[in-house]
N, C-alpha and C positions, 0 to 999 in steps of 0.2 A: 531731381541732380540723375545724371546717367552712370554715376558710378567711376566717372573717369576724373582722376586727379590731374590738376594742371600744375605744374611747377614754373613758376615765372622768376625770372631775373630781377634783381633788385632793382635795377635801371630800366628794364623791359626791353623792348625789341624795335627794330626797324626795318625796313626794307629797302635794298639797294636797288638803283635803277635798273638793274638785270634782274630783280624780281628775288633776288637771294634774302633768305633771313639772316639777319644781325642781330645777335646776342649782346646787349650794352653793359658793361660793367664798370665802375668807378676805377677799378686798378686790378692787377694781378691776384692779390690778395683775395679779393671779391671772387672772382672769377674761380680760384682754387676751393673757396667755401662753398660755391654753388656747385662745383664739381663733386666733390665730397655728399653733397645732398643729393645728386643725380646718381652717384654710386650707389648709395644708401637704399635708395628707392628702387634703383635696377635689381639689386639682391632680393628685393621681397617680391618681384613680379616672377610669376610662373615662366618657364621657358617658351611656352606655346602663347604667351600674352602678346597682342597685336602692339603694344606698347614698346615691349622690349627692343626690337630694332630701333625703334625712334630714339630710345632712351640711351642706347650704346652709341647711336651715330653721334648725339649730342655729347656724350662723354668722351668718345674719339675726337671730335672737333676742337672742345675744350682743351684735352690734353695734349693735342698736337701742336696748339698755337706756339708760335716761336717766343712770345714774350710769357706765355705761362709756363714751357720749358725753362727759360733764362731765369724765371723766379722761383721754380723749384731746386734749381743746381744750388 
């Protein structure tokens, strides 16, 4: 194993026609739980880790989702 940790969403991923990656969740609660896991993982990474910007982008994308924001209110 290469030492890379893969954090998979509970329902997986899909690719849109445009080629963009889509994370699949049952509901907002599941998305927020995954967000918490990603944030925990991100805090354990060194600031120079090549994973850090990717994890941070995922955290931002999930957190900024309009449905997640409505759920968090």
